[in-house]
N, CA, C and O atoms as CSV, one atom per row, in Angstrom:
chain,resi,resn,atom,element,x,y,z
A,1,UNK,N,N,-29.996,14.854,56.075
A,1,UNK,CA,C,-30.166,13.848,55.059
A,1,UNK,C,C,-30.354,14.480,53.668
A,1,UNK,O,O,-29.841,13.966,52.674
A,2,UNK,N,N,-31.077,15.574,53.611
A,2,UNK,CA,C,-31.333,16.254,52.347
A,2,UNK,C,C,-30.040,16.820,51.767
A,2,UNK,O,O,-29.836,16.819,50.553
A,3,UNK,N,N,-29.176,17.301,52.647
A,3,UNK,CA,C,-27.905,17.863,52.180
A,3,UNK,C,C,-27.031,16.759,51.589
A,3,UNK,O,O,-26.388,16.955,50.557
A,4,UNK,N,N,-27.009,15.611,52.238
A,4,UNK,CA,C,-26.214,14.483,51.744
A,4,UNK,C,C,-26.775,14.004,50.405
A,4,UNK,O,O,-26.021,13.727,49.472
A,5,UNK,N,N,-28.103,13.909,50.317
A,5,UNK,CA,C,-28.735,13.482,49.063
A,5,UNK,C,C,-28.439,14.488,47.955
A,5,UNK,O,O,-28.175,14.090,46.820
A,6,UNK,N,N,-28.477,15.765,48.257
A,6,UNK,CA,C,-28.173,16.808,47.279
A,6,UNK,C,C,-26.724,16.723,46.830
A,6,UNK,O,O,-26.426,16.867,45.644
A,7,UNK,N,N,-25.824,16.489,47.778
A,7,UNK,CA,C,-24.401,16.380,47.443
A,7,UNK,C,C,-24.149,15.167,46.555
A,7,UNK,O,O,-23.369,15.233,45.605
A,8,UNK,N,N,-24.815,14.059,46.871
A,8,UNK,CA,C,-24.667,12.851,46.056
A,8,UNK,C,C,-25.214,13.107,44.656
A,8,UNK,O,O,-24.608,12.697,43.666
A,9,UNK,N,N,-26.359,13.784,44.573
A,9,UNK,CA,C,-26.958,14.096,43.281
A,9,UNK,C,C,-26.045,15.002,42.458
A,9,UNK,O,O,-25.859,14.781,41.261
A,10,UNK,N,N,-25.481,16.013,43.097
A,10,UNK,CA,C,-24.548,16.906,42.402
A,10,UNK,C,C,-23.311,16.127,41.953
A,10,UNK,O,O,-22.834,16.314,40.834
A,11,UNK,N,N,-22.795,15.266,42.810
A,11,UNK,CA,C,-21.624,14.454,42.464
A,11,UNK,C,C,-21.900,13.539,41.284
A,11,UNK,O,O,-21.072,13.412,40.381
A,12,UNK,N,N,-23.065,12.900,41.292
A,12,UNK,CA,C,-23.435,12.018,40.185
A,12,UNK,C,C,-23.627,12.801,38.888
A,12,UNK,O,O,-23.262,12.331,37.810
A,13,UNK,N,N,-24.201,13.997,39.001
A,13,UNK,CA,C,-24.401,14.841,37.821
A,13,UNK,C,C,-23.055,15.255,37.227
A,13,UNK,O,O,-22.874,15.216,36.010
A,14,UNK,N,N,-22.126,15.644,38.068
A,14,UNK,CA,C,-20.786,16.029,37.605
A,14,UNK,C,C,-20.086,14.831,36.958
A,14,UNK,O,O,-19.454,14.968,35.911
A,15,UNK,N,N,-20.200,13.664,37.583
A,15,UNK,CA,C,-19.586,12.457,37.021
A,15,UNK,C,C,-20.205,12.127,35.665
A,15,UNK,O,O,-19.492,11.771,34.726
A,16,UNK,N,N,-21.534,12.244,35.560
A,16,UNK,CA,C,-22.217,11.958,34.299
A,16,UNK,C,C,-21.764,12.934,33.210
A,16,UNK,O,O,-21.522,12.535,32.071
A,17,UNK,N,N,-21.650,14.232,33.574
A,17,UNK,CA,C,-21.188,15.227,32.605
A,17,UNK,C,C,-19.753,14.941,32.152
A,17,UNK,O,O,-19.426,15.095,30.976
A,18,UNK,N,N,-18.908,14.528,33.086
A,18,UNK,CA,C,-17.517,14.214,32.740
A,18,UNK,C,C,-17.458,13.026,31.781
A,18,UNK,O,O,-16.716,13.049,30.799
A,19,UNK,N,N,-18.239,11.999,32.071
A,19,UNK,CA,C,-18.258,10.816,31.207
A,19,UNK,C,C,-18.833,11.170,29.837
A,19,UNK,O,O,-18.316,10.721,28.814
A,20,UNK,N,N,-19.889,11.964,29.811
A,20,UNK,CA,C,-20.509,12.359,28.541
A,20,UNK,C,C,-19.546,13.184,27.697
A,20,UNK,O,O,-19.452,12.991,26.485
A,21,UNK,N,N,-18.832,14.102,28.338
A,21,UNK,CA,C,-17.862,14.934,27.622
A,21,UNK,C,C,-16.740,14.076,27.048
A,21,UNK,O,O,-16.350,14.239,25.892
A,22,UNK,N,N,-16.231,13.172,27.860
A,22,UNK,CA,C,-15.148,12.287,27.410
A,22,UNK,C,C,-15.624,11.415,26.242
A,22,UNK,O,O,-14.892,11.210,25.274
A,23,UNK,N,N,-16.844,10.912,26.341
A,23,UNK,CA,C,-17.402,10.088,25.267
A,23,UNK,C,C,-17.539,10.895,23.978
A,23,UNK,O,O,-17.227,10.395,22.898
A,24,UNK,N,N,-17.997,12.122,24.085
A,24,UNK,CA,C,-18.145,12.976,22.903
A,24,UNK,C,C,-16.787,13.251,22.260
A,24,UNK,O,O,-16.661,13.218,21.036
A,25,UNK,N,N,-15.775,13.520,23.079
A,25,UNK,CA,C,-14.429,13.767,22.547
A,25,UNK,C,C,-13.867,12.524,21.853
A,25,UNK,O,O,-13.264,12.617,20.784
A,26,UNK,N,N,-14.074,11.370,22.471
A,26,UNK,CA,C,-13.581,10.134,21.865
A,26,UNK,C,C,-14.313,9.820,20.560
A,26,UNK,O,O,-13.707,9.327,19.609
A,27,UNK,N,N,-15.613,10.107,20.517
A,27,UNK,CA,C,-16.363,9.900,19.277
A,27,UNK,C,C,-15.842,10.807,18.165
A,27,UNK,O,O,-15.739,10.394,17.010
A,28,UNK,N,N,-15.516,12.042,18.525
A,28,UNK,CA,C,-14.976,12.961,17.521
A,28,UNK,C,C,-13.616,12.471,17.015
A,28,UNK,O,O,-13.347,12.501,15.814
A,29,UNK,N,N,-12.765,12.020,17.934
A,29,UNK,CA,C,-11.465,11.482,17.529
A,29,UNK,C,C,-11.640,10.263,16.622
A,29,UNK,O,O,-10.928,10.105,15.630
A,30,UNK,N,N,-12.591,9.413,16.975
A,30,UNK,CA,C,-12.848,8.228,16.166
A,30,UNK,C,C,-13.323,8.611,14.768
A,30,UNK,O,O,-12.894,8.012,13.782
A,31,UNK,N,N,-14.199,9.599,14.678
A,31,UNK,CA,C,-14.663,10.074,13.370
A,31,UNK,C,C,-13.504,10.611,12.533
A,31,UNK,O,O,-13.423,10.339,11.335
A,32,UNK,N,N,-12.602,11.376,13.165
A,32,UNK,CA,C,-11.442,11.917,12.450
A,32,UNK,C,C,-10.522,10.797,11.961
A,32,UNK,O,O,-10.020,10.841,10.838
A,33,UNK,N,N,-10.309,9.796,12.814
A,33,UNK,CA,C,-9.453,8.678,12.417
A,33,UNK,C,C,-10.082,7.870,11.284
A,33,UNK,O,O,-9.382,7.422,10.376
A,34,UNK,N,N,-11.391,7.685,11.336
A,34,UNK,CA,C,-12.070,6.976,10.249
A,34,UNK,C,C,-11.957,7.762,8.941
A,34,UNK,O,O,-11.776,7.172,7.876
A,35,UNK,N,N,-12.063,9.093,9.020
A,35,UNK,CA,C,-11.925,9.935,7.830
A,35,UNK,C,C,-10.515,9.824,7.252
A,35,UNK,O,O,-10.345,9.690,6.040
A,36,UNK,N,N,-9.501,9.881,8.128
A,36,UNK,CA,C,-8.114,9.737,7.671
A,36,UNK,C,C,-7.899,8.360,7.050
A,36,UNK,O,O,-7.218,8.229,6.033
A,37,UNK,N,N,-8.482,7.336,7.668
A,37,UNK,CA,C,-8.363,5.977,7.138
A,37,UNK,C,C,-8.961,5.898,5.736
A,37,UNK,O,O,-8.389,5.271,4.846
A,38,UNK,N,N,-10.106,6.532,5.546
A,38,UNK,CA,C,-10.750,6.547,4.231
A,38,UNK,C,C,-9.856,7.236,3.203
A,38,UNK,O,O,-9.680,6.733,2.093
A,39,UNK,N,N,-9.291,8.388,3.573
A,39,UNK,CA,C,-8.404,9.115,2.651
A,39,UNK,C,C,-7.169,8.294,2.301
A,39,UNK,O,O,-6.756,8.245,1.142
A,40,UNK,N,N,-6.579,7.647,3.310
A,40,UNK,CA,C,-5.387,6.836,3.062
A,40,UNK,C,C,-5.711,5.625,2.192
A,40,UNK,O,O,-4.923,5.254,1.322
A,41,UNK,N,N,-6.865,5.011,2.423
A,41,UNK,CA,C,-7.268,3.869,1.605
A,41,UNK,C,C,-7.451,4.291,0.154
A,41,UNK,O,O,-7.037,3.573,-0.756
A,42,UNK,N,N,-8.065,5.444,-0.071
A,42,UNK,CA,C,-8.237,5.949,-1.436
A,42,UNK,C,C,-6.887,6.232,-2.085
A,42,UNK,O,O,-6.686,5.927,-3.260
A,43,UNK,N,N,-5.959,6.816,-1.320
A,43,UNK,CA,C,-4.623,7.109,-1.862
A,43,UNK,C,C,-3.889,5.817,-2.214
A,43,UNK,O,O,-3.225,5.740,-3.248
A,44,UNK,N,N,-4.005,4.818,-1.367
A,44,UNK,CA,C,-3.362,3.527,-1.634
A,44,UNK,C,C,-3.950,2.906,-2.896
A,44,UNK,O,O,-3.215,2.395,-3.741
A,45,UNK,N,N,-5.264,2.948,-3.021
A,45,UNK,CA,C,-5.909,2.378,-4.210
A,45,UNK,C,C,-5.495,3.114,-5.482
A,45,UNK,O,O,-5.272,2.491,-6.519
A,46,UNK,N,N,-5.390,4.452,-5.399
A,46,UNK,CA,C,-4.929,5.223,-6.566
A,46,UNK,C,C,-3.495,4.831,-6.938
A,46,UNK,O,O,-3.166,4.684,-8.115
A,47,UNK,N,N,-2.655,4.666,-5.924
A,47,UNK,CA,C,-1.261,4.301,-6.170
A,47,UNK,C,C,-1.164,2.928,-6.825
A,47,UNK,O,O,-0.407,2.749,-7.779
A,48,UNK,N,N,-1.925,1.958,-6.320
A,48,UNK,CA,C,-1.909,0.622,-6.932
A,48,UNK,C,C,-2.416,0.672,-8.368
A,48,UNK,O,O,-1.916,-0.048,-9.232
A,49,UNK,N,N,-3.408,1.521,-8.624
A,49,UNK,CA,C,-3.907,1.671,-9.993
A,49,UNK,C,C,-2.821,2.244,-10.892
A,49,UNK,O,O,-2.630,1.771,-12.012
A,50,UNK,N,N,-2.111,3.254,-10.414
A,50,UNK,CA,C,-1.015,3.845,-11.191
A,50,UNK,C,C,0.083,2.817,-11.459
A,50,UNK,O,O,0.627,2.754,-12.562
A,51,UNK,N,N,0.404,2.013,-10.447
A,51,UNK,CA,C,1.425,0.974,-10.624
A,51,UNK,C,C,0.963,-0.031,-11.673
A,51,UNK,O,O,1.737,-0.441,-12.538
A,52,UNK,N,N,-0.306,-0.424,-11.587
A,52,UNK,CA,C,-0.842,-1.370,-12.561
A,52,UNK,C,C,-0.809,-0.828,-13.972
A,52,UNK,O,O,-0.481,-1.551,-14.913
A,53,UNK,N,N,-1.150,0.449,-14.126
A,53,UNK,CA,C,-1.119,1.059,-15.457
A,53,UNK,C,C,0.311,1.173,-15.975
A,53,UNK,O,O,0.574,0.911,-17.149
A,54,UNK,N,N,1.234,1.566,-15.097
A,54,UNK,CA,C,2.626,1.762,-15.520
A,54,UNK,C,C,3.319,0.448,-15.852
A,54,UNK,O,O,4.255,0.432,-16.652
A,55,UNK,N,N,2.881,-0.643,-15.257
A,55,UNK,CA,C,3.543,-1.928,-15.488
A,55,UNK,C,C,2.736,-2.856,-16.385
A,55,UNK,O,O,3.036,-4.047,-16.475
A,56,UNK,N,N,1.721,-2.324,-17.046
A,56,UNK,CA,C,0.962,-3.170,-17.974
A,56,UNK,C,C,1.873,-3.542,-19.142
A,56,UNK,O,O,2.735,-2.751,-19.526
A,57,UNK,N,N,1.697,-4.724,-19.705
A,57,UNK,CA,C,2.598,-5.162,-20.781
A,57,UNK,C,C,2.670,-4.178,-21.951
A,57,UNK,O,O,3.755,-3.932,-22.478
A,58,UNK,N,N,1.549,-3.621,-22.359
A,58,UNK,CA,C,1.557,-2.712,-23.514
A,58,UNK,C,C,2.339,-1.434,-23.205
A,58,UNK,O,O,3.122,-0.969,-24.034
A,59,UNK,N,N,2.128,-0.871,-22.023
A,59,UNK,CA,C,2.841,0.359,-21.646
A,59,UNK,C,C,4.337,0.087,-21.543
A,59,UNK,O,O,5.149,0.895,-21.993
A,60,UNK,N,N,4.701,-1.044,-20.954
A,60,UNK,CA,C,6.125,-1.361,-20.819
A,60,UNK,C,C,6.768,-1.610,-22.184
A,60,UNK,O,O,7.911,-1.217,-22.415
A,61,UNK,N,N,6.036,-2.259,-23.079
A,61,UNK,CA,C,6.573,-2.494,-24.425
A,61,UNK,C,C,6.760,-1.175,-25.168
A,61,UNK,O,O,7.786,-0.966,-25.815
A,62,UNK,N,N,5.777,-0.291,-25.080
A,62,UNK,CA,C,5.895,1.020,-25.733
A,62,UNK,C,C,7.075,1.806,-25.171
A,62,UNK,O,O,7.822,2.432,-25.923
A,63,UNK,N,N,7.239,1.774,-23.864
A,63,UNK,CA,C,8.348,2.490,-23.227
A,63,UNK,C,C,9.687,1.901,-23.668
A,63,UNK,O,O,10.632,2.643,-23.937
A,64,UNK,N,N,9.772,0.581,-23.742
A,64,UNK,CA,C,11.016,-0.063,-24.177
A,64,UNK,C,C,11.348,0.318,-25.615
A,64,UNK,O,O,12.509,0.571,-25.937
A,65,UNK,N,N,10.338,0.360,-26.483
A,65,UNK,CA,C,10.579,0.753,-27.879
A,65,UNK,C,C,11.058,2.194,-27.964
A,65,UNK,O,O,11.958,2.505,-28.744
A,66,UNK,N,N,10.454,3.089,-27.157
A,66,UNK,CA,C,10.895,4.495,-27.149
A,66,UNK,C,C,12.339,4.618,-26.682
A,66,UNK,O,O,13.062,5.511,-27.124
A,67,UNK,N,N,12.763,3.723,-25.786
A,67,UNK,CA,C,14.132,3.766,-25.275
A,67,UNK,C,C,15.122,3.055,-26.199
A,67,UNK,O,O,16.321,3.025,-25.922
A,68,UNK,N,N,14.622,2.489,-27.288
A,68,UNK,CA,C,15.519,1.880,-28.260
A,68,UNK,C,C,15.700,0.380,-28.116
A,68,UNK,O,O,16.519,-0.198,-28.831
A,69,UNK,N,N,14.988,-0.261,-27.243
A,69,UNK,CA,C,15.106,-1.712,-27.111
A,69,UNK,C,C,14.363,-2.394,-28.250
A,69,UNK,O,O,13.316,-1.923,-28.696
A,70,UNK,N,N,14.912,-3.497,-28.710
A,70,UNK,CA,C,14.300,-4.286,-29.775
A,70,UNK,C,C,14.346,-5.758,-29.358
A,70,UNK,O,O,15.147,-6.142,-28.506
A,71,UNK,N,N,13.484,-6.576,-29.962
A,71,UNK,CA,C,13.560,-8.012,-29.666
A,71,UNK,C,C,14.919,-8.565,-30.092
A,71,UNK,O,O,15.492,-8.118,-31.085
A,72,UNK,N,N,15.416,-9.509,-29.362
A,72,UNK,CA,C,16.724,-10.093,-29.667
A,72,UNK,C,C,16.642,-10.912,-30.941
A,72,UNK,O,O,15.698,-11.676,-31.144
A,73,UNK,N,N,17.645,-10.746,-31.803
A,73,UNK,CA,C,17.711,-11.543,-33.023
A,73,UNK,C,C,18.530,-12.800,-32.786
A,73,UNK,O,O,18.351,-13.814,-33.461
A,74,UNK,N,N,19.417,-12.718,-31.827
A,74,UNK,CA,C,20.280,-13.855,-31.546
A,74,UNK,C,C,20.558,-13.859,-30.045
A,74,UNK,O,O,20.923,-12.835,-29.468
A,75,UNK,N,N,20.383,-15.016,-29.427
A,75,UNK,CA,C,20.630,-15.146,-27.992
A,75,UNK,C,C,21.741,-16.169,-27.805
A,75,UNK,O,O,21.706,-17.253,-28.387
A,76,UNK,N,N,22.715,-15.816,-26.996
A,76,UNK,CA,C,23.818,-16.726,-26.748
A,76,UNK,C,C,23.817,-17.131,-25.285
A,76,UNK,O,O,23.773,-16.281,-24.395
A,77,UNK,N,N,23.866,-18.435,-25.039
A,77,UNK,CA,C,23.899,-18.968,-23.681
A,77,UNK,C,C,25.285,-19.513,-23.413
A,77,UNK,O,O,25.841,-20.220,-24.254
A,78,UNK,N,N,25.847,-19.206,-22.277
A,78,UNK,CA,C,27.153,-19.715,-21.896
A,78,UNK,C,C,26.963,-20.563,-20.648
A,78,UNK,O,O,26.585,-20.055,-19.593
A,79,UNK,N,N,27.227,-21.862,-20.777
A,79,UNK,CA,C,27.057,-22.788,-19.660
A,79,UNK,C,C,28.439,-23.094,-19.112
A,79,UNK,O,O,29.316,-23.539,-19.852
A,80,UNK,N,N,28.641,-22.863,-17.842
A,80,UNK,CA,C,29.935,-23.126,-17.225
A,80,UNK,C,C,29.807,-24.264,-16.224
A,80,UNK,O,O,28.714,-24.587,-15.760
A,81,UNK,N,N,30.943,-24.860,-15.905
A,81,UNK,CA,C,30.965,-25.939,-14.916
A,81,UNK,C,C,31.900,-25.540,-13.792
A,81,UNK,O,O,32.763,-24.679,-13.964
A,82,UNK,N,N,31.728,-26.166,-12.650
A,82,UNK,CA,C,32.561,-25.839,-11.496
A,82,UNK,C,C,33.901,-26.573,-11.529
A,82,UNK,O,O,34.856,-26.126,-10.893
A,83,UNK,N,N,33.993,-27.688,-12.253
A,83,UNK,CA,C,35.211,-28.495,-12.231
A,83,UNK,C,C,36.248,-28.064,-13.268
A,83,UNK,O,O,37.273,-28.729,-13.420
A,84,UNK,N,N,36.009,-26.995,-13.965
A,84,UNK,CA,C,36.986,-26.490,-14.919
A,84,UNK,C,C,36.881,-27.114,-16.296
A,84,UNK,O,O,37.717,-26.837,-17.156
A,85,UNK,N,N,35.887,-27.939,-16.529
A,85,UNK,CA,C,35.702,-28.535,-17.859
A,85,UNK,C,C,35.359,-27.430,-18.850
A,85,UNK,O,O,34.905,-26.356,-18.454
A,86,UNK,N,N,35.572,-27.685,-20.115
A,86,UNK,CA,C,35.280,-26.659,-21.126
A,86,UNK,C,C,33.822,-26.212,-21.060
A,86,UNK,O,O,32.917,-27.005,-20.803
A,87,UNK,N,N,33.629,-24.952,-21.294
A,87,UNK,CA,C,32.277,-24.391,-21.288
A,87,UNK,C,C,31.602,-24.679,-22.616
A,87,UNK,O,O,32.263,-24.864,-23.638
A,88,UNK,N,N,30.302,-24.713,-22.590
A,88,UNK,CA,C,29.517,-24.962,-23.799
A,88,UNK,C,C,28.803,-23.672,-24.156
A,88,UNK,O,O,28.207,-23.026,-23.295
A,89,UNK,N,N,28.863,-23.302,-25.411
A,89,UNK,CA,C,28.144,-22.122,-25.881
A,89,UNK,C,C,27.040,-22.581,-26.808
A,89,UNK,O,O,27.277,-23.333,-27.753
A,90,UNK,N,N,25.836,-22.124,-26.532
A,90,UNK,CA,C,24.701,-22.455,-27.388
A,90,UNK,C,C,24.154,-21.158,-27.941
A,90,UNK,O,O,24.069,-20.157,-27.231
A,91,UNK,N,N,23.787,-21.177,-29.198
A,91,UNK,CA,C,23.225,-19.996,-29.836
A,91,UNK,C,C,21.819,-20.313,-30.297
A,91,UNK,O,O,21.551,-21.375,-30.859
A,92,UNK,N,N,20.937,-19.379,-30.050
A,92,UNK,CA,C,19.548,-19.539,-30.465
A,92,UNK,C,C,19.180,-18.337,-31.309
A,92,UNK,O,O,19.334,-17.194,-30.879
A,93,UNK,N,N,18.698,-18.594,-32.498
A,93,UNK,CA,C,18.285,-17.509,-33.375
A,93,UNK,C,C,16.771,-17.389,-33.317
A,93,UNK,O,O,16.059,-18.392,-33.363
A,94,UNK,N,N,16.286,-16.167,-33.218
A,94,UNK,CA,C,14.842,-15.956,-33.171
A,94,UNK,C,C,14.264,-15.756,-34.555
A,94,UNK,O,O,13.044,-15.699,-34.714
A,95,UNK,N,N,15.117,-15.648,-35.556
A,95,UNK,CA,C,14.636,-15.493,-36.933
A,95,UNK,C,C,14.424,-16.872,-37.539
A,95,UNK,O,O,15.217,-17.784,-37.306
A,96,UNK,N,N,13.358,-17.029,-38.315
A,96,UNK,CA,C,13.104,-18.335,-38.948
A,96,UNK,C,C,14.078,-18.651,-40.054
A,96,UNK,O,O,13.987,-19.711,-40.673
């Protein structure tokens, strides 16, 4: 009876050690994944901030001016019809 009890005790101890080891490994993996998640979240937030800065109205206007764009002085609209009727041209001047 003592031998059987000892064998059961040894078996339970080995099982407990196996479960404890597996739990420790999984906890370490979870910690690593949480760390990676934190780094990726920070990178995403930095990227969105950069996008917001690059597409702000003032930055885009400055960039357009550097590239030679100017406000339109005259805008022409061409309205067409599907039935072949004459097209209408409308002109809008932005100058007073």
